[in-house]
N, C-alpha and C positions, 0 to 999 in steps of 0.2 A: 799240573793239576794233581790233586790227591783225592782218591776215592774214599769217602768216609762212611758211606752207608748204601744199602740197597733196598729196593722194594720188590718182593717176590710174590708170585701167584702160581699155585700148583707146581712149585719147584723151579719155576723159570723167572729169571731176572726181568723186571719190567722197567724199572727206573733206577738211576744212580744218583746219590747225593755227592756232589763234587765240590771240594774246596779249591777255588781258583787261585792263581798265582799273582793276581793284580791287587790284592788287599781287600779290605771290607767295603770299599766304595762301589765295587762291581757286584752284580747279583744281589742276593739278600744277605747282607752282612758278610759278603765274601763267599757265599755258597750258591751253587746252581743246581737245579734239578734237571737231569738229562735222561731222555728216553733211550732205552736199549737199542731201538731201531736206528737211531742216529749213529751209534758206534758201529753197527753192522754195515752201514753205508759209507762212512767216512774215515774210520780208523784202520790203518794198515799196520801200525807198530805200537806195541805196548811194552814198557820196561817194567820187569818184575824181579825182585830179589829171588835168587835160586831157592832159598829156604821155603818160599811159598809156592813152589812149583813141584809137581809130582816128579818122582825119579824117572818115570817113563818119558816125560817130556824133556827133562834135562838130558837124557841119554840120546835124544835126537841130535844134539849138537856134536856128537861124536861120529855122525854119519856124513857121507859125502854130500855136499850141496849140489843141487840141480841148477844148471845155468839156464836162465830163461831167455827166449829170443827177445831182441830189442823192442819188438812191437807189442809185447805182452805188457798190460797195464801195471803189473807188479814189478816189472823191470825198470820202470821210470824212476828217476831220482826224486826224492822227497822234496817238496817245496816248502 
């Protein structure tokens, strides 16, 4: 999916306009409107080009990773 727009209120994102990868037969001509709360609950990984990420965040990749215990929900393989 590709994020193509946002709806904000008071500086906070409320909704995302998403272009889906299934073509124009799904959603409304290939676009979906998704609430920000959905992403907070279900999304664990987002891929973003480095040029769009702050230098502070990119620098975190130079730090040592923390190993999570196997029972931690974030340690589970993605399905």
